[in-house]
C-alpha positions as CSV (number, residue, x, y, z in Angstrom):
1,M,76.9,-26.0,14.0
2,F,77.2,-23.8,17.1
3,R,75.7,-20.8,15.3
4,A,72.8,-23.0,14.0
5,G,72.1,-24.1,17.6
6,L,72.0,-20.5,18.8
7,T,69.6,-19.6,15.9
8,F,67.3,-22.5,16.9
9,I,67.3,-21.5,20.6
10,R,66.7,-17.9,19.7
11,R,63.7,-18.8,17.5
12,F,62.4,-21.2,20.1
13,F,62.3,-18.5,22.8
14,F,60.9,-16.0,20.4
15,A,58.0,-18.4,19.5
16,A,57.5,-19.2,23.2
17,A,57.4,-15.5,24.1
18,L,55.0,-14.8,21.2
19,L,52.7,-17.6,22.4
20,V,52.7,-16.3,26.0
21,L,51.9,-12.8,24.7
22,L,49.0,-14.2,22.6
23,V,47.6,-16.1,25.6
24,C,47.9,-13.0,27.8
25,G,46.3,-10.9,25.2
26,A,43.4,-13.4,24.8
27,E,43.0,-13.5,28.6
28,V,42.8,-9.7,28.7
29,A,40.4,-9.6,25.8
30,V,38.1,-12.1,27.6
31,R,38.2,-10.1,30.8
32,V,37.5,-6.8,29.0
33,Y,34.6,-8.4,27.2
34,E,33.0,-9.7,30.4
35,A,33.6,-6.3,32.2
36,S,32.0,-4.3,29.3
37,T,29.0,-6.5,28.7
38,G,28.4,-7.8,32.2
39,D,28.1,-11.3,30.8
40,S,30.3,-14.4,31.1
41,V,31.8,-16.2,28.2
42,C,30.9,-19.4,30.0
43,S,27.3,-18.5,30.7
44,Q,24.8,-21.2,29.9
45,R,22.8,-19.5,27.1
46,D,21.1,-22.8,26.3
47,A,19.7,-23.4,29.8
48,V,16.2,-23.5,28.4
49,C,15.0,-26.2,30.9
50,S,15.7,-24.5,34.2
51,D,16.6,-20.9,34.7
52,P,17.8,-18.8,31.8
53,S,17.5,-15.7,34.0
54,Q,20.3,-17.2,36.1
55,L,18.8,-15.8,39.3
56,T,18.8,-19.0,41.3
57,I,21.2,-19.4,44.2
58,P,21.8,-22.3,46.6
59,S,19.7,-22.4,49.8
60,W,20.3,-24.0,53.2
61,S,16.5,-24.6,53.7
62,F,14.9,-25.5,50.4
63,Y,17.7,-26.5,48.0
64,Q,17.7,-23.3,45.9
65,E,15.9,-20.0,45.8
66,L,15.8,-16.8,43.7
67,K,18.1,-13.9,44.5
68,P,16.2,-11.3,46.4
69,L,15.8,-7.8,45.0
70,A,17.4,-8.9,41.7
71,A,16.7,-8.2,38.1
72,A,17.5,-9.9,34.8
73,Q,16.6,-9.8,31.1
74,V,15.7,-13.1,29.4
75,E,15.6,-13.4,25.7
76,C,12.4,-14.9,24.3
77,R,13.3,-16.3,20.9
78,D,9.7,-17.0,20.0
79,S,8.8,-13.3,20.2
80,N,12.3,-12.0,19.5
81,S,12.1,-9.8,22.6
82,L,13.7,-9.3,26.0
83,V,11.6,-10.1,29.1
84,E,12.2,-8.2,32.3
85,I,12.4,-10.3,35.4
86,Q,12.4,-8.8,38.9
87,T,12.3,-10.4,42.3
88,N,11.2,-8.9,45.6
89,S,12.8,-9.0,49.0
90,L,11.4,-12.5,49.6
91,G,13.1,-13.9,46.5
92,L,9.8,-14.2,44.6
93,R,9.1,-13.0,41.1
94,G,7.0,-9.9,41.1
95,P,6.6,-6.7,43.1
96,E,7.2,-6.1,46.7
97,L,4.5,-7.6,49.0
98,A,3.0,-6.0,52.1
99,V,3.6,-7.8,55.4
100,P,1.5,-8.2,57.4
101,K,-1.3,-8.6,54.8
102,P,-3.5,-5.5,54.5
103,A,-7.2,-5.7,55.2
104,K,-9.6,-6.5,52.3
105,I,-7.0,-8.4,50.3
106,Y,-7.5,-12.0,49.3
107,R,-4.0,-13.5,48.8
108,I,-3.4,-16.5,46.6
109,V,0.0,-18.2,46.4
110,I,1.0,-20.3,43.5
111,L,3.8,-22.9,44.1
112,G,5.7,-24.5,41.3
113,D,9.0,-24.8,39.3
114,E,10.4,-23.3,36.1
115,T,7.1,-23.9,34.3
116,L,5.3,-21.4,36.6
117,Y,8.3,-19.2,36.9
118,A,8.0,-18.8,33.1
119,P,11.1,-16.5,32.6
120,E,10.3,-16.1,28.8
121,T,6.8,-14.7,29.6
122,P,6.2,-11.1,30.5
123,E,4.1,-10.3,33.5
124,G,1.1,-9.1,31.5
125,D,0.8,-12.5,29.8
126,H,1.6,-14.6,32.8
127,F,-0.7,-17.2,34.4
128,C,-0.7,-15.4,37.7
129,T,-1.6,-12.0,36.2
130,I,-4.4,-13.4,34.1
131,L,-5.8,-15.5,37.0
132,Q,-5.8,-12.4,39.2
133,E,-7.7,-10.4,36.5
134,R,-10.3,-13.1,36.0
135,L,-11.0,-13.5,39.7
136,Q,-11.1,-9.8,40.3
137,Q,-13.9,-9.3,37.8
138,T,-16.4,-10.9,40.2
139,A,-14.7,-10.4,43.5
140,N,-15.9,-7.9,46.1
141,I,-12.4,-7.3,47.5
142,N,-8.9,-7.0,46.0
143,I,-7.4,-10.3,44.7
144,E,-3.6,-10.7,44.9
145,V,-2.0,-13.7,43.1
146,I,1.6,-14.3,44.1
147,N,4.1,-16.3,41.9
148,A,6.1,-18.3,44.4
149,A,7.6,-20.6,41.7
150,V,11.3,-21.4,41.8
151,P,13.2,-23.1,39.0
152,G,14.2,-26.7,39.9
153,H,11.8,-27.0,42.7
154,C,9.5,-30.0,43.3
155,P,6.8,-30.7,45.9
156,L,9.4,-31.5,48.6
157,T,11.2,-28.1,48.3
158,E,7.9,-26.3,47.7
159,F,6.6,-27.8,51.0
160,L,9.7,-26.4,52.8
161,L,9.5,-23.0,51.1
162,F,5.8,-22.6,52.2
163,K,6.4,-23.6,55.8
164,Q,9.5,-21.5,56.3
165,R,8.8,-18.4,54.2
166,I,5.4,-18.2,52.4
167,I,3.3,-18.9,55.5
168,G,4.3,-15.4,56.7
169,L,2.5,-13.9,53.8
170,Q,-0.8,-15.0,55.4
171,P,-2.2,-16.6,52.2
172,D,-5.9,-17.2,51.9
173,L,-5.5,-19.9,49.2
174,V,-2.6,-22.1,48.1
175,L,-2.3,-23.7,44.6
176,L,0.5,-26.1,43.8
177,H,1.4,-26.9,40.2
178,F,2.7,-30.5,39.8
179,D,5.1,-30.6,36.9
180,W,6.0,-34.0,35.4
181,S,9.7,-33.1,35.7
182,D,9.2,-33.1,39.5
183,V,9.6,-36.9,39.6
184,A,13.2,-36.6,38.4
185,D,13.9,-33.5,40.5
186,D,12.6,-35.3,43.7
187,R,14.9,-38.3,43.0
188,Q,17.9,-36.0,42.7
189,I,17.1,-33.8,45.7
190,R,15.6,-36.2,48.2
191,R,19.0,-37.7,49.2
192,L,19.9,-34.2,50.5
193,A,16.7,-33.7,52.6
194,H,16.6,-34.0,56.4
195,C,13.3,-35.5,57.6
196,N,11.8,-36.3,61.0
197,D,10.9,-39.7,62.2
198,A,7.6,-39.5,60.4
199,G,9.3,-38.7,57.1
200,I,8.2,-35.1,57.0
201,P,10.9,-32.9,55.4
202,L,12.6,-30.4,57.7
203,S,15.3,-28.9,55.4
204,C,17.1,-29.6,52.2
205,P,20.5,-27.8,51.9
206,H,22.0,-27.5,48.5
207,V,25.0,-29.8,47.9
208,K,27.2,-26.8,47.1
209,L,26.7,-25.5,50.6
210,T,27.5,-28.9,52.3
211,R,30.4,-30.0,50.2
212,T,33.6,-29.7,52.2
213,K,36.1,-31.4,49.9
214,K,39.1,-29.3,48.7
215,A,38.7,-27.8,45.2
216,A,40.5,-29.7,42.5
217,P,43.5,-27.9,40.9
218,H,41.7,-27.4,37.6
219,E,38.8,-25.7,39.4
220,I,41.3,-23.3,40.9
221,W,42.7,-22.6,37.5
222,R,39.2,-22.1,36.1
223,K,38.5,-19.6,38.9
224,H,41.5,-17.4,38.2
225,F,42.0,-17.7,34.5
226,R,38.9,-16.9,32.4
227,L,40.5,-18.2,29.1
228,F,41.2,-21.6,30.7
229,D,37.6,-21.7,32.0
230,W,36.3,-20.8,28.5
231,G,38.4,-23.5,26.9
232,L,37.2,-26.3,29.3
233,T,33.6,-25.2,28.8
234,A,33.9,-25.3,25.0
235,V,35.6,-28.7,25.1
236,S,33.0,-30.2,27.4
237,A,30.0,-28.9,25.4
238,E,30.1,-31.5,22.8
239,W,30.5,-34.3,25.3
240,K,27.5,-33.0,27.3
241,Q,25.5,-33.0,24.1
242,K,26.4,-36.6,23.4
243,I,25.4,-37.7,26.9
244,A,22.1,-35.7,26.5
245,R,21.3,-37.4,23.2
246,Q,21.9,-40.8,24.8
247,T,19.7,-39.9,27.7
248,A,16.9,-38.7,25.5
249,I,16.5,-42.0,23.6
250,S,16.9,-44.2,26.7
251,R,13.9,-46.2,28.0
252,E,15.4,-46.6,31.4
253,T,13.6,-44.8,34.2
254,D,16.9,-44.1,36.1
255,T,18.4,-42.5,32.9
256,N,15.5,-40.8,31.1
257,P,13.5,-38.4,33.4
258,Y,10.3,-39.0,31.5
259,A,10.6,-42.8,30.8
260,F,8.1,-43.5,33.6
261,L,5.4,-41.7,31.6
262,R,5.2,-44.8,29.3
263,D,4.2,-47.0,32.3
264,E,0.6,-48.2,32.4
265,R,0.9,-48.4,36.2
266,P,2.9,-45.3,37.2
267,E,1.7,-45.6,40.8
268,R,4.0,-48.6,41.2
269,N,7.0,-46.4,40.4
270,L,8.7,-45.6,43.7
271,S,10.1,-42.3,42.5
272,F,6.6,-41.2,41.4
273,R,5.0,-42.1,44.8
274,R,7.8,-40.3,46.7
275,S,7.5,-37.2,44.6
276,V,3.8,-36.7,45.4
277,G,4.1,-37.5,49.1
278,P,4.9,-33.9,50.1
279,I,1.8,-32.7,48.3
280,A,-0.3,-34.6,50.9
281,D,2.0,-33.2,53.7
282,L,1.4,-29.7,52.5
283,S,-2.3,-30.3,52.2
284,E,-2.5,-31.5,55.8
285,F,-0.4,-28.5,56.9
286,C,-2.7,-26.1,55.1
287,R,-5.7,-27.8,56.6
288,S,-4.3,-27.4,60.1
289,V,-4.0,-23.7,59.7
290,N,-7.4,-23.3,57.8
291,I,-5.9,-22.4,54.4
292,P,-7.7,-23.9,51.4
293,F,-5.3,-25.9,49.1
294,A,-5.7,-27.2,45.5
295,L,-3.5,-29.1,43.1
296,L,-3.0,-28.1,39.5
297,T,-1.2,-30.1,36.8
298,S,-0.5,-29.7,33.1
299,P,1.2,-31.8,30.5
300,K,4.8,-31.2,29.2
301,P,5.1,-30.4,25.5
302,W,6.1,-34.0,24.7
303,Q,2.9,-35.2,26.3
304,V,0.8,-33.2,23.8
305,S,2.4,-33.5,20.4
306,E,5.7,-34.4,18.8
307,K,5.6,-30.9,17.3
308,C,5.6,-29.1,20.6
309,S,8.8,-27.2,21.7
310,R,11.0,-28.5,18.8
311,G,13.3,-25.6,18.6
312,Q,17.0,-26.5,18.1
313,G,18.4,-28.3,21.2
314,V,15.3,-27.7,23.4
315,R,14.1,-31.3,23.7
316,V,17.6,-32.8,24.0
317,A,18.5,-30.4,26.8
318,A,15.3,-31.6,28.6
319,G,16.3,-35.2,28.2
320,V,13.7,-35.9,25.5
321,A,14.2,-37.3,22.0
322,Q,13.4,-34.9,19.2
323,D,10.3,-36.8,18.0
324,A,9.2,-38.2,21.4
325,L,5.4,-38.3,22.3
326,Y,4.2,-39.6,25.6
327,S,0.4,-39.7,25.1
328,N,-0.3,-42.1,28.0
329,R,-3.2,-40.8,30.1
330,A,-2.4,-43.1,33.1
331,P,-0.2,-40.6,35.0
332,F,-3.0,-38.0,35.0
333,D,-5.5,-40.6,36.1
334,V,-3.2,-41.7,38.9
335,L,-2.6,-38.2,40.1
336,A,-6.3,-37.5,40.1
337,R,-7.0,-40.6,42.3
338,F,-4.2,-39.5,44.6
339,A,-5.8,-36.1,45.0
340,D,-9.2,-37.7,45.6
341,R,-7.9,-39.9,48.3
342,A,-6.2,-37.0,50.0
343,G,-9.3,-34.8,49.7
344,I,-7.4,-32.3,47.5
345,P,-9.3,-30.3,44.9
346,F,-7.6,-31.3,41.6
347,I,-7.4,-29.2,38.4
348,D,-6.3,-31.2,35.3
349,G,-4.9,-28.8,32.9
350,S,-4.4,-31.5,30.2
351,M,-8.1,-31.1,29.5
352,V,-7.6,-27.8,27.8
353,I,-3.9,-27.9,26.8
354,T,-4.4,-31.0,24.6
355,S,-7.6,-29.8,23.0
356,G,-7.9,-28.1,19.7
357,R,-6.3,-28.7,16.3
358,D,-3.2,-26.6,17.1
359,A,-2.5,-27.7,20.6
360,E,1.3,-27.1,20.1
361,L,0.5,-23.4,20.0
362,N,0.0,-23.6,23.8
363,F,3.8,-24.0,24.1
364,L,6.9,-22.0,23.2
365,R,9.0,-23.4,20.4
366,F,12.4,-22.5,21.9
367,A,11.6,-23.4,25.5
368,P,9.6,-26.3,27.1
369,R,7.1,-24.0,28.7
370,W,3.7,-22.5,28.0
371,S,3.2,-19.8,25.4
372,A,1.0,-16.8,26.1
373,A,-1.9,-18.8,24.7
374,G,-1.1,-21.6,27.2
375,H,-1.0,-19.2,30.1
376,L,-4.3,-17.8,29.1
377,R,-6.1,-21.1,28.7
378,L,-4.8,-22.5,32.0
379,A,-5.6,-19.3,33.9
380,E,-9.1,-19.3,32.6
381,L,-9.6,-23.0,33.5
382,T,-8.3,-22.4,37.0
383,A,-10.5,-19.3,37.5
384,R,-13.6,-21.4,36.5
385,F,-12.5,-24.2,38.9
386,L,-12.1,-21.8,41.8
387,H,-15.5,-20.2,41.1
388,E,-17.1,-23.6,41.4
389,R,-15.0,-25.5,44.0
390,I,-13.4,-23.0,46.3
391,S,-15.2,-20.6,48.6
392,G,-13.9,-17.1,48.1
393,P,-14.8,-13.4,47.5
394,W,-15.8,-14.2,43.9
395,N,-19.4,-14.8,42.7
396,P,-20.0,-18.4,41.5
397,S,-23.2,-17.3,39.9
398,S,-21.2,-15.4,37.3
399,L,-21.1,-18.5,35.2
400,Q,-23.6,-18.6,32.4
401,Q,-26.5,-20.9,33.1
402,N,-26.0,-22.8,29.9
403,E,-22.3,-23.3,30.6
404,Q,-21.4,-26.8,31.8
405,P,-19.6,-26.8,35.2
406,I,-16.0,-27.8,35.0
407,T,-16.4,-30.3,37.8
408,E,-18.7,-32.3,35.6
409,V,-16.6,-32.3,32.5
410,R,-15.5,-35.9,31.6
411,P,-13.7,-37.3,28.6
412,A,-16.1,-38.5,25.9
413,A,-17.3,-42.0,26.6
414,T,-16.6,-43.2,23.1
415,E,-14.7,-46.2,22.0
416,I,-11.8,-44.1,20.7
417,Q,-10.6,-41.0,22.4
418,Q,-8.3,-38.3,21.0
419,V,-5.3,-37.6,23.4
420,G,-2.1,-35.8,22.6
421,G,-2.5,-36.0,18.9
422,Q,-3.0,-39.8,18.9
423,R,-6.1,-42.0,18.9
424,I,-6.1,-44.4,21.9
425,R,-8.6,-46.7,23.4
426,P,-10.0,-45.6,26.8
427,R,-8.4,-47.3,29.8
428,R,-10.2,-48.6,32.8
429,V,-9.5,-47.0,36.2
430,L,-6.6,-48.9,37.6
431,P,-6.3,-49.7,41.3
432,D,-3.4,-48.4,43.3
433,S,-0.3,-50.4,44.1
434,D,-1.7,-51.3,47.5
435,G,-4.7,-52.8,45.9
436,Q,-7.1,-50.1,47.2
C-alpha cells in the first residue's frame, strides 16, 4: 500500500512537471514567433471595419489619430496583394507636407474616417490621388490633395482635428466626407467630449488616456504571459461573434448602428442630428477664415445592394446582417436639406455609386469600403462638382458644352425610381423635425 502511494505521488509530480514544461515551451514558442514575424498572435486580423493597418493610437485632443512617421502593410484580399501605408510627421496618410505652404500650390484637405483612409487601396488608385490628377488637368498652378482621414473619426473629431492641426497646413479648400457609420461613432465618442457653453467641441480625449482604475489581475497576466493572452483571445472570439450576429439582425437603433437608416424621418433621430452638428460648426469656422468648405457623402455597401461586401465575416463585423439592404433615400434627402440650410455645397455620391447594373463592383468584397472603381467614380464626380460650384485654379469651361452640369442633375421624375437595386416610389420632401 505504501509503495503504491509513492508510485502515485511520483507519477503525479512527473505529470505536473511535464505539464509545466509544455506550458513553458508553448510560451517560448509564442514569443519566438512574435519576435521573428513582428506580428502578434492576438492581432485583430479581421478588423475590416476600422483599421487593419493598426496604426491608430489614442489622442488627448481628437479621440484617436494615426502614428506619425509610421509604415504598415495591409493585405487586400480582393486583389491578393499587400498595400503599403505610410504616414507623415503630422500623422496623415501620404508623403511629408511642406509647412508653411509654398507659393503656387492650391491645397485641398479631405476629412473623413476609414472609408477615406482606405487602407486596402494603393495610393495610385485612391480617391485623393485621382481627384488631384483630374483637377490638375485644367489648373494653372499645382494642386495638392491631402488625405486627412482617420479610422473611427466622425464630424466631431474631424472638427477638432482641423482646428488643432490641419489649419496649420493653410488649406485653400476643405472637403468633409460624411459616412453613415458616423452616427454610431458620434454616439460612442460624444460622452467623452469637452465642449464650451455654446456646445462647440474643445477636446475629446480617448477613454484609455483618462481611465485611472487599477488594471484587473487577468489584464496583468495577459500583459506578461503571451500564451494566457492568446488563450483568452481565442475563447472570447466565438462570444464576440455571437454578439455581433445578434447586433446585425436587431432593429433597435441603440443596438444596430444602421437601424436608423430604415426611418422615414431620420431628422427626428437625436443621434443623427447630433452627429451632423459639428459639420455646421466646421463650415462656420472655415467661413470665418475664408476657406471654402464642401460636404461629400456616399452610401455604405448595404445601402446599394445585398450583394455588396459579402465576404466572409465582413458584414457581421460591421454590425449588418448578411443579406441586409437599406435602400431608403430619406437619409440622403435629409442630409441635402441640412447642407442647403447651412449654405454648404453638397456632393451626393449615391448618385453615381448606386447607378449601373453592377453597382456592387464599386465596393470591395472583403472590406466595407470602395473598390478602385468606386474611388474613380467618386473622384470624377467630385472633380466635376468643384469645376462648377467652387472657385479655384481650374477652368470650368473644360466641361463639354453638351454635358449636363452636375448641379442640375435630378432623379428621374417617374412614378417608379430605381434605388439600391430595388424599385421604390418617390417620396415627397419631408419637413424637418422643427417644422421648417
